[in-house]
N, CA, C, O and the ligand as a Tripos MOL2 file, in Angstrom:
@<TRIPOS>MOLECULE
protein
  249   247    63     0     0
PROTEIN
NO_CHARGES

@<TRIPOS>ATOM
      1 N         111.9240  157.9090  157.1020 N.3       1 MET1
      2 CA        112.7970  159.0880  157.2460 C.3       1 MET1
      3 C         113.1160  159.2940  158.7190 C.2       1 MET1
      4 O         112.2030  159.4650  159.5260 O.2       1 MET1
      5 N         114.3760  159.2800  159.0790 N.am      2 SER2
      6 CA        114.7400  159.4570  160.4850 C.3       2 SER2
      7 C         114.9170  160.9380  160.8060 C.2       2 SER2
      8 O         115.2110  161.7560  159.9340 O.2       2 SER2
      9 N         114.7260  161.2590  162.1000 N.am      3 ASP3
     10 CA        114.7300  162.6610  162.5160 C.3       3 ASP3
     11 C         116.0240  163.3880  162.1630 C.2       3 ASP3
     12 O         116.0010  164.5350  161.7180 O.2       3 ASP3
     13 N         117.1510  162.7090  162.3680 N.am      4 TYR4
     14 CA        118.4140  163.4230  162.2090 C.3       4 TYR4
     15 C         118.6470  163.8960  160.7770 C.2       4 TYR4
     16 O         119.4310  164.8140  160.5360 O.2       4 TYR4
     17 N         117.9590  163.2600  159.8310 N.am      5 SER5
     18 CA        118.2000  163.6230  158.4310 C.3       5 SER5
     19 C         117.2020  164.6570  157.9120 C.2       5 SER5
     20 O         117.2980  165.0820  156.7600 O.2       5 SER5
     21 N         116.2400  165.0670  158.7530 N.am      6 ASN6
     22 CA        115.2090  165.9790  158.2590 C.3       6 ASN6
     23 C         115.7780  167.2530  157.6550 C.2       6 ASN6
     24 O         115.3530  167.6900  156.5860 O.2       6 ASN6
     25 N         116.7490  167.8470  158.3550 N.am      7 GLU7
     26 CA        117.2760  169.1230  157.8630 C.3       7 GLU7
     27 C         117.9640  168.9650  156.5170 C.2       7 GLU7
     28 O         117.8070  169.8040  155.6290 O.2       7 GLU7
     29 N         118.7260  167.8910  156.3670 N.am      8 SER8
     30 CA        119.4080  167.7200  155.0790 C.3       8 SER8
     31 C         118.4090  167.3690  153.9940 C.2       8 SER8
     32 O         118.5840  167.7680  152.8430 O.2       8 SER8
     33 N         117.3580  166.6240  154.3420 N.am      9 VAL9
     34 CA        116.3310  166.3180  153.3390 C.3       9 VAL9
     35 C         115.6530  167.6000  152.8840 C.2       9 VAL9
     36 O         115.4140  167.7960  151.6920 O.2       9 VAL9
     37 N         115.3420  168.4800  153.8470 N.am     10 ILE10
     38 CA        114.7080  169.7490  153.4870 C.3      10 ILE10
     39 C         115.6380  170.5670  152.6010 C.2      10 ILE10
     40 O         115.1920  171.1750  151.6280 O.2      10 ILE10
     41 N         116.9300  170.5860  152.9300 N.am     11 ALA11
     42 CA        117.8910  171.3360  152.1200 C.3      11 ALA11
     43 C         117.9510  170.7770  150.7080 C.2      11 ALA11
     44 O         118.0070  171.5280  149.7340 O.2      11 ALA11
     45 N         117.9390  169.4550  150.6050 N.am     12 ILE12
     46 CA        117.9740  168.8260  149.2780 C.3      12 ILE12
     47 C         116.7080  169.1660  148.5060 C.2      12 ILE12
     48 O         116.7670  169.4790  147.3170 O.2      12 ILE12
     49 N         115.5510  169.1040  149.1850 N.am     13 GLU13
     50 CA        114.2940  169.4390  148.5090 C.3      13 GLU13
     51 C         114.2980  170.8850  148.0250 C.2      13 GLU13
     52 O         113.8380  171.1800  146.9220 O.2      13 GLU13
     53 N         114.8240  171.7880  148.8600 N.am     14 ASN14
     54 CA        114.8920  173.1910  148.4510 C.3      14 ASN14
     55 C         115.7420  173.3410  147.1940 C.2      14 ASN14
     56 O         115.3790  174.0680  146.2700 O.2      14 ASN14
     57 N         116.8810  172.6430  147.1710 N.am     15 THR15
     58 CA        117.7590  172.7220  146.0070 C.3      15 THR15
     59 C         117.0640  172.1710  144.7720 C.2      15 THR15
     60 O         117.1470  172.7550  143.6920 O.2      15 THR15
     61 N         116.3760  171.0410  144.9360 N.am     16 LEU16
     62 CA        115.6760  170.4550  143.7850 C.3      16 LEU16
     63 C         114.5700  171.3780  143.2940 C.2      16 LEU16
     64 O         114.3350  171.4870  142.0900 O.2      16 LEU16
     65 N         113.8920  172.0420  144.2250 N.am     17 ASN17
     66 CA        112.8690  173.0070  143.8140 C.3      17 ASN17
     67 C         113.4890  174.1500  143.0300 C.2      17 ASN17
     68 O         112.9180  174.6180  142.0450 O.2      17 ASN17
     69 N         114.6760  174.6050  143.4750 N.am     18 GLU18
     70 CA        115.3680  175.6750  142.7460 C.3      18 GLU18
     71 C         115.7560  175.2040  141.3530 C.2      18 GLU18
     72 O         115.6570  175.9600  140.3860 O.2      18 GLU18
     73 N         116.2000  173.9510  141.2520 N.am     19 VAL19
     74 CA        116.5450  173.3940  139.9370 C.3      19 VAL19
     75 C         115.3050  173.3610  139.0540 C.2      19 VAL19
     76 O         115.3640  173.7200  137.8780 O.2      19 VAL19
     77 N         114.1700  172.9260  139.6280 N.am     20 ASP20
     78 CA        112.9220  172.9080  138.8610 C.3      20 ASP20
     79 C         112.5930  174.2900  138.3290 C.2      20 ASP20
     80 O         112.2220  174.4520  137.1660 O.2      20 ASP20
     81 N         112.7340  175.2930  139.2030 N.am     21 ARG21
     82 CA        112.3970  176.6510  138.7720 C.3      21 ARG21
     83 C         113.3700  177.1370  137.6990 C.2      21 ARG21
     84 O         112.9680  177.8160  136.7540 O.2      21 ARG21
     85 N         114.6590  176.7880  137.8460 N.am     22 ALA22
     86 CA        115.6520  177.1830  136.8460 C.3      22 ALA22
     87 C         115.3330  176.5400  135.4970 C.2      22 ALA22
     88 O         115.4210  177.1900  134.4560 O.2      22 ALA22
     89 N         114.9600  175.2550  135.5240 N.am     23 LEU23
     90 CA        114.6200  174.5650  134.2770 C.3      23 LEU23
     91 C         113.3760  175.1830  133.6430 C.2      23 LEU23
     92 O         113.2950  175.3240  132.4230 O.2      23 LEU23
     93 N         112.4130  175.5470  134.4800 N.am     24 GLU24
     94 CA        111.2070  176.1960  133.9700 C.3      24 GLU24
     95 C         111.5630  177.5340  133.3190 C.2      24 GLU24
     96 O         111.0400  177.8690  132.2560 O.2      24 GLU24
     97 N         112.4640  178.3040  133.9670 N.am     25 ARG25
     98 CA        112.8710  179.5910  133.3780 C.3      25 ARG25
     99 C         113.6110  179.3750  132.0680 C.2      25 ARG25
    100 O         113.4510  180.1540  131.1270 O.2      25 ARG25
    101 N         114.4300  178.3090  131.9990 N.am     26 LEU26
    102 CA        115.1010  177.9760  130.7400 C.3      26 LEU26
    103 C         114.0670  177.7140  129.6500 C.2      26 LEU26
    104 O         114.2080  178.1670  128.5140 O.2      26 LEU26
    105 N         113.0160  176.9660  130.0250 N.am     27 ARG27
    106 CA        112.0080  176.5440  129.0650 C.3      27 ARG27
    107 C         111.2380  177.7490  128.5120 C.2      27 ARG27
    108 O         110.9570  177.8190  127.3160 O.2      27 ARG27
    109 N         110.9040  178.6930  129.3930 N.am     28 VAL28
    110 CA        110.0990  179.8320  128.9470 C.3      28 VAL28
    111 C         110.9630  180.9990  128.4930 C.2      28 VAL28
    112 O         110.4370  182.0250  128.0620 O.2      28 VAL28
    113 N         112.2920  180.8570  128.5850 N.am     29 GLY29
    114 CA        113.1790  181.8720  128.0390 C.3      29 GLY29
    115 C         113.5150  183.0180  128.9670 C.2      29 GLY29
    116 O         113.9770  184.0630  128.5090 O.2      29 GLY29
    117 N         113.2920  182.8460  130.2760 N.am     30 THR30
    118 CA        113.6140  183.9250  131.2170 C.3      30 THR30
    119 C         114.7810  183.5560  132.1210 C.2      30 THR30
    120 O         114.9990  184.1880  133.1550 O.2      30 THR30
    121 N         115.5330  182.5230  131.7240 N.am     31 TYR31
    122 CA        116.5950  182.0180  132.6010 C.3      31 TYR31
    123 C         117.6430  183.0740  132.9130 C.2      31 TYR31
    124 O         118.1110  183.1720  134.0470 O.2      31 TYR31
    125 N         118.0180  183.8710  131.9010 N.am     32 ARG32
    126 CA        119.0730  184.8760  132.1030 C.3      32 ARG32
    127 C         118.5100  186.2160  132.5420 C.2      32 ARG32
    128 O         119.2090  187.2280  132.4890 O.2      32 ARG32
    129 N         117.2620  186.2370  132.9730 N.am     33 THR33
    130 CA        116.6070  187.4960  133.3000 C.3      33 THR33
    131 C         116.2340  187.5390  134.7790 C.2      33 THR33
    132 O         115.7300  186.5620  135.3320 O.2      33 THR33
    133 N         116.4920  188.6940  135.4160 N.am     34 CYS34
    134 CA        116.1200  188.8690  136.8190 C.3      34 CYS34
    135 C         114.6110  188.7080  136.9740 C.2      34 CYS34
    136 O         113.8320  189.2650  136.2010 O.2      34 CYS34
    137 N         114.2100  187.9310  137.9910 N.am     35 GLN35
    138 CA        112.7750  187.7130  138.2250 C.3      35 GLN35
    139 C         112.0860  188.9690  138.7420 C.2      35 GLN35
    140 O         110.8640  189.0880  138.6470 O.2      35 GLN35
    141 N         112.8540  189.9050  139.2870 N.am     36 VAL36
    142 CA        112.2570  191.0950  139.8910 C.3      36 VAL36
    143 C         112.1610  192.2380  138.8830 C.2      36 VAL36
    144 O         111.0930  192.8240  138.7050 O.2      36 VAL36
    145 N         113.2900  192.5590  138.2170 N.am     37 CYS37
    146 CA        113.3160  193.7660  137.3910 C.3      37 CYS37
    147 C         113.5560  193.4810  135.9100 C.2      37 CYS37
    148 O         113.6790  194.4180  135.1200 O.2      37 CYS37
    149 N         113.6280  192.1990  135.5160 N.am     38 ASP38
    150 CA        113.8230  191.8190  134.1150 C.3      38 ASP38
    151 C         115.1730  192.2370  133.5380 C.2      38 ASP38
    152 O         115.3680  192.1790  132.3240 O.2      38 ASP38
    153 N         116.1090  192.6570  134.3950 N.am     39 ALA39
    154 CA        117.4490  192.9770  133.9030 C.3      39 ALA39
    155 C         118.1740  191.6770  133.5590 C.2      39 ALA39
    156 O         117.9500  190.6490  134.1980 O.2      39 ALA39
    157 N         119.0470  191.7240  132.5430 N.am     40 PRO40
    158 CA        119.8230  190.5200  132.2120 C.3      40 PRO40
    159 C         120.8220  190.1830  133.3230 C.2      40 PRO40
    160 O         121.4280  191.0740  133.9180 O.2      40 PRO40
    161 N         120.9810  188.8940  133.5900 N.am     41 ILE41
    162 CA        121.9480  188.4320  134.5860 C.3      41 ILE41
    163 C         123.2430  188.0850  133.8650 C.2      41 ILE41
    164 O         123.2210  187.4300  132.8230 O.2      41 ILE41
    165 N         124.3790  188.5250  134.4210 N.am     42 ASP42
    166 CA        125.6780  188.2470  133.7980 C.3      42 ASP42
    167 C         125.9220  186.7480  133.6590 C.2      42 ASP42
    168 O         125.6590  185.9820  134.5870 O.2      42 ASP42
    169 N         126.4220  186.3340  132.5050 N.am     43 ASP43
    170 CA        126.8010  184.9410  132.3240 C.3      43 ASP43
    171 C         127.8070  184.4950  133.3740 C.2      43 ASP43
    172 O         127.7540  183.3620  133.8520 O.2      43 ASP43
    173 N         128.7350  185.3990  133.7340 N.am     44 ALA44
    174 CA        129.7520  185.0490  134.7310 C.3      44 ALA44
    175 C         129.0960  184.6960  136.0760 C.2      44 ALA44
    176 O         129.5560  183.8080  136.7940 O.2      44 ALA44
    177 N         128.0120  185.4150  136.3960 N.am     45 GLU45
    178 CA        127.2980  185.1260  137.6470 C.3      45 GLU45
    179 C         126.5980  183.7700  137.5530 C.2      45 GLU45
    180 O         126.5580  183.0160  138.5260 O.2      45 GLU45
    181 N         126.0540  183.4690  136.3910 N.am     46 LEU46
    182 CA        125.3560  182.1940  136.2080 C.3      46 LEU46
    183 C         126.3290  181.0190  136.2190 C.2      46 LEU46
    184 O         125.9790  179.9140  136.6350 O.2      46 LEU46
    185 N         127.5550  181.2700  135.7560 N.am     47 VAL47
    186 CA        128.5620  180.2090  135.8150 C.3      47 VAL47
    187 C         128.8710  179.8810  137.2740 C.2      47 VAL47
    188 O         129.0200  178.7180  137.6480 O.2      47 VAL47
    189 N         128.9650  180.9490  138.1000 N.am     48 LYS48
    190 CA        129.2410  180.7300  139.5230 C.3      48 LYS48
    191 C         128.0620  180.0680  140.2260 C.2      48 LYS48
    192 O         128.2490  179.2150  141.0940 O.2      48 LYS48
    193 N         126.8330  180.4680  139.8440 N.am     49 ASN49
    194 CA        125.6360  179.9080  140.4590 C.3      49 ASN49
    195 C         124.5580  179.7130  139.4010 C.2      49 ASN49
    196 O         123.8040  180.6410  139.1070 O.2      49 ASN49
    197 N         124.4760  178.5070  138.8240 N.am     50 PRO50
    198 CA        123.5230  178.2590  137.7350 C.3      50 PRO50
    199 C         122.0670  178.4270  138.1610 C.2      50 PRO50
    200 O         121.1850  178.5370  137.3090 O.2      50 PRO50
    201 N         121.8020  178.4480  139.4760 N.am     51 LEU51
    202 CA        120.4240  178.5850  139.9460 C.3      51 LEU51
    203 C         120.0460  180.0330  140.2260 C.2      51 LEU51
    204 O         118.9390  180.3270  140.6770 O.2      51 LEU51
    205 N         120.9880  180.9300  139.9520 N.am     52 LEU52
    206 CA        120.7390  182.3450  140.1990 C.3      52 LEU52
    207 C         119.5040  182.8100  139.4160 C.2      52 LEU52
    208 O         119.3860  182.5640  138.2160 O.2      52 LEU52
    209 N         118.5880  183.4890  140.1220 N.am     53 ALA53
    210 CA        117.3500  183.9080  139.4760 C.3      53 ALA53
    211 C         117.1920  185.4220  139.4530 C.2      53 ALA53
    212 O         116.2500  185.9450  138.8570 O.2      53 ALA53
    213 N         118.1130  186.1230  140.1020 N.am     54 ASN54
    214 CA        117.9620  187.5700  140.2150 C.3      54 ASN54
    215 C         119.2790  188.2750  139.9110 C.2      54 ASN54
    216 O         120.3550  187.6890  140.0330 O.2      54 ASN54
    217 N         119.1770  189.5510  139.5100 N.am     55 CYS55
    218 CA        120.3690  190.3430  139.2760 C.3      55 CYS55
    219 C         120.9860  190.7660  140.6180 C.2      55 CYS55
    220 O         120.4450  190.4740  141.6840 O.2      55 CYS55
    221 N         122.1150  191.4510  140.5370 N.am     56 ARG56
    222 CA        122.8240  191.8340  141.7680 C.3      56 ARG56
    223 C         122.0270  192.7920  142.6300 C.2      56 ARG56
    224 O         122.2460  192.8720  143.8390 O.2      56 ARG56
    225 N         121.0980  193.5250  142.0160 N.am     57 ALA57
    226 CA        120.2950  194.4770  142.7760 C.3      57 ALA57
    227 C         119.2520  193.7700  143.6530 C.2      57 ALA57
    228 O         118.7270  194.3610  144.5960 O.2      57 ALA57
    229 N         118.9600  192.5190  143.3410 N.am     58 HIS58
    230 CA        117.9070  191.7920  144.0650 C.3      58 HIS58
    231 C         118.4080  190.4270  144.5250 C.2      58 HIS58
    232 O         117.7950  189.4110  144.1960 O.2      58 HIS58
    233 N         119.4960  190.3770  145.2700 N.am     59 PRO59
    234 CA        120.0990  189.0940  145.5990 C.3      59 PRO59
    235 C         119.3010  188.2570  146.5960 C.2      59 PRO59
    236 O         119.4650  187.0380  146.6390 O.2      59 PRO59
    237 N         118.4430  188.8870  147.3950 N.am     60 GLU60
    238 CA        117.7680  188.1510  148.4670 C.3      60 GLU60
    239 C         116.4950  187.4740  147.9930 C.2      60 GLU60
    240 O         116.0380  186.5150  148.6130 O.2      60 GLU60
    241 N         115.9190  187.9570  146.9070 N.am     61 LEU61
    242 CA        114.6330  187.4390  146.4710 C.3      61 LEU61
    243 C         114.8370  186.2890  145.5000 C.2      61 LEU61
    244 O         115.7940  186.2720  144.7250 O.2      61 LEU61
    245 N         113.9320  185.3380  145.5530 N.am     62 SER62
    246 CA        114.0230  184.2310  144.6090 C.3      62 SER62
    247 C         112.6460  183.6790  144.3000 C.2      62 SER62
    248 O         112.5200  182.7360  143.5200 O.2      62 SER62
    249 ZN        116.8120  192.7540  139.4680 Zn       63 ZN63
@<TRIPOS>BOND
     1     1     2 1
     2     2     3 1
     3     3     4 2
     4     3     5 am
     5     5     6 1
     6     6     7 1
     7     7     8 2
     8     7     9 am
     9     9    10 1
    10    10    11 1
    11    11    12 2
    12    11    13 am
    13    13    14 1
    14    14    15 1
    15    15    16 2
    16    15    17 am
    17    17    18 1
    18    18    19 1
    19    19    20 2
    20    19    21 am
    21    21    22 1
    22    22    23 1
    23    23    24 2
    24    23    25 am
    25    25    26 1
    26    26    27 1
    27    27    28 2
    28    27    29 am
    29    29    30 1
    30    30    31 1
    31    31    32 2
    32    31    33 am
    33    33    34 1
    34    34    35 1
    35    35    36 2
    36    35    37 am
    37    37    38 1
    38    38    39 1
    39    39    40 2
    40    39    41 am
    41    41    42 1
    42    42    43 1
    43    43    44 2
    44    43    45 am
    45    45    46 1
    46    46    47 1
    47    47    48 2
    48    47    49 am
    49    49    50 1
    50    50    51 1
    51    51    52 2
    52    51    53 am
    53    53    54 1
    54    54    55 1
    55    55    56 2
    56    55    57 am
    57    57    58 1
    58    58    59 1
    59    59    60 2
    60    59    61 am
    61    61    62 1
    62    62    63 1
    63    63    64 2
    64    63    65 am
    65    65    66 1
    66    66    67 1
    67    67    68 2
    68    67    69 am
    69    69    70 1
    70    70    71 1
    71    71    72 2
    72    71    73 am
    73    73    74 1
    74    74    75 1
    75    75    76 2
    76    75    77 am
    77    77    78 1
    78    78    79 1
    79    79    80 2
    80    79    81 am
    81    81    82 1
    82    82    83 1
    83    83    84 2
    84    83    85 am
    85    85    86 1
    86    86    87 1
    87    87    88 2
    88    87    89 am
    89    89    90 1
    90    90    91 1
    91    91    92 2
    92    91    93 am
    93    93    94 1
    94    94    95 1
    95    95    96 2
    96    95    97 am
    97    97    98 1
    98    98    99 1
    99    99   100 2
   100    99   101 am
   101   101   102 1
   102   102   103 1
   103   103   104 2
   104   103   105 am
   105   105   106 1
   106   106   107 1
   107   107   108 2
   108   107   109 am
   109   109   110 1
   110   110   111 1
   111   111   112 2
   112   111   113 am
   113   113   114 1
   114   114   115 1
   115   115   116 2
   116   115   117 am
   117   117   118 1
   118   118   119 1
   119   119   120 2
   120   119   121 am
   121   121   122 1
   122   122   123 1
   123   123   124 2
   124   123   125 am
   125   125   126 1
   126   126   127 1
   127   127   128 2
   128   127   129 am
   129   129   130 1
   130   130   131 1
   131   131   132 2
   132   131   133 am
   133   133   134 1
   134   134   135 1
   135   135   136 2
   136   135   137 am
   137   137   138 1
   138   138   139 1
   139   139   140 2
   140   139   141 am
   141   141   142 1
   142   142   143 1
   143   143   144 2
   144   143   145 am
   145   145   146 1
   146   146   147 1
   147   147   148 2
   148   147   149 am
   149   149   150 1
   150   150   151 1
   151   151   152 2
   152   151   153 am
   153   153   154 1
   154   154   155 1
   155   155   156 2
   156   155   157 am
   157   157   158 1
   158   158   159 1
   159   159   160 2
   160   159   161 am
   161   161   162 1
   162   162   163 1
   163   163   164 2
   164   163   165 am
   165   165   166 1
   166   166   167 1
   167   167   168 2
   168   167   169 am
   169   169   170 1
   170   170   171 1
   171   171   172 2
   172   171   173 am
   173   173   174 1
   174   174   175 1
   175   175   176 2
   176   175   177 am
   177   177   178 1
   178   178   179 1
   179   179   180 2
   180   179   181 am
   181   181   182 1
   182   182   183 1
   183   183   184 2
   184   183   185 am
   185   185   186 1
   186   186   187 1
   187   187   188 2
   188   187   189 am
   189   189   190 1
   190   190   191 1
   191   191   192 2
   192   191   193 am
   193   193   194 1
   194   194   195 1
   195   195   196 2
   196   195   197 am
   197   197   198 1
   198   198   199 1
   199   199   200 2
   200   199   201 am
   201   201   202 1
   202   202   203 1
   203   203   204 2
   204   203   205 am
   205   205   206 1
   206   206   207 1
   207   207   208 2
   208   207   209 am
   209   209   210 1
   210   210   211 1
   211   211   212 2
   212   211   213 am
   213   213   214 1
   214   214   215 1
   215   215   216 2
   216   215   217 am
   217   217   218 1
   218   218   219 1
   219   219   220 2
   220   219   221 am
   221   221   222 1
   222   222   223 1
   223   223   224 2
   224   223   225 am
   225   225   226 1
   226   226   227 1
   227   227   228 2
   228   227   229 am
   229   229   230 1
   230   230   231 1
   231   231   232 2
   232   231   233 am
   233   233   234 1
   234   234   235 1
   235   235   236 2
   236   235   237 am
   237   237   238 1
   238   238   239 1
   239   239   240 2
   240   239   241 am
   241   241   242 1
   242   242   243 1
   243   243   244 2
   244   243   245 am
   245   245   246 1
   246   246   247 1
   247   247   248 2
@<TRIPOS>SUBSTRUCTURE
     1 MET1         2 RESIDUE 1 A MET
     2 SER2         6 RESIDUE 1 A SER
     3 ASP3        10 RESIDUE 1 A ASP
     4 TYR4        14 RESIDUE 1 A TYR
     5 SER5        18 RESIDUE 1 A SER
     6 ASN6        22 RESIDUE 1 A ASN
     7 GLU7        26 RESIDUE 1 A GLU
     8 SER8        30 RESIDUE 1 A SER
     9 VAL9        34 RESIDUE 1 A VAL
    10 ILE10       38 RESIDUE 1 A ILE
    11 ALA11       42 RESIDUE 1 A ALA
    12 ILE12       46 RESIDUE 1 A ILE
    13 GLU13       50 RESIDUE 1 A GLU
    14 ASN14       54 RESIDUE 1 A ASN
    15 THR15       58 RESIDUE 1 A THR
    16 LEU16       62 RESIDUE 1 A LEU
    17 ASN17       66 RESIDUE 1 A ASN
    18 GLU18       70 RESIDUE 1 A GLU
    19 VAL19       74 RESIDUE 1 A VAL
    20 ASP20       78 RESIDUE 1 A ASP
    21 ARG21       82 RESIDUE 1 A ARG
    22 ALA22       86 RESIDUE 1 A ALA
    23 LEU23       90 RESIDUE 1 A LEU
    24 GLU24       94 RESIDUE 1 A GLU
    25 ARG25       98 RESIDUE 1 A ARG
    26 LEU26      102 RESIDUE 1 A LEU
    27 ARG27      106 RESIDUE 1 A ARG
    28 VAL28      110 RESIDUE 1 A VAL
    29 GLY29      114 RESIDUE 1 A GLY
    30 THR30      118 RESIDUE 1 A THR
    31 TYR31      122 RESIDUE 1 A TYR
    32 ARG32      126 RESIDUE 1 A ARG
    33 THR33      130 RESIDUE 1 A THR
    34 CYS34      134 RESIDUE 1 A CYS
    35 GLN35      138 RESIDUE 1 A GLN
    36 VAL36      142 RESIDUE 1 A VAL
    37 CYS37      146 RESIDUE 1 A CYS
    38 ASP38      150 RESIDUE 1 A ASP
    39 ALA39      154 RESIDUE 1 A ALA
    40 PRO40      158 RESIDUE 1 A PRO
    41 ILE41      162 RESIDUE 1 A ILE
    42 ASP42      166 RESIDUE 1 A ASP
    43 ASP43      170 RESIDUE 1 A ASP
    44 ALA44      174 RESIDUE 1 A ALA
    45 GLU45      178 RESIDUE 1 A GLU
    46 LEU46      182 RESIDUE 1 A LEU
    47 VAL47      186 RESIDUE 1 A VAL
    48 LYS48      190 RESIDUE 1 A LYS
    49 ASN49      194 RESIDUE 1 A ASN
    50 PRO50      198 RESIDUE 1 A PRO
    51 LEU51      202 RESIDUE 1 A LEU
    52 LEU52      206 RESIDUE 1 A LEU
    53 ALA53      210 RESIDUE 1 A ALA
    54 ASN54      214 RESIDUE 1 A ASN
    55 CYS55      218 RESIDUE 1 A CYS
    56 ARG56      222 RESIDUE 1 A ARG
    57 ALA57      226 RESIDUE 1 A ALA
    58 HIS58      230 RESIDUE 1 A HIS
    59 PRO59      234 RESIDUE 1 A PRO
    60 GLU60      238 RESIDUE 1 A GLU
    61 LEU61      242 RESIDUE 1 A LEU
    62 SER62      246 RESIDUE 1 A SER
    63 ZN63       249 GROUP 0 **** ****
């Protein structure tokens, strides 16, 4: 792994980790549910960002 690619590798790993968590939420049935307050997440929001894990009230937490 060369130095110049470290940042992009980290970004890719972060994305893959988010995908893992999204798949896990799909598996346990909480995919459409906010991780913070259990509110349902709009399908329209999930279409825009399939990795979305929180409702609009909790956009910063994941
Ligand atoms: Zn929430």
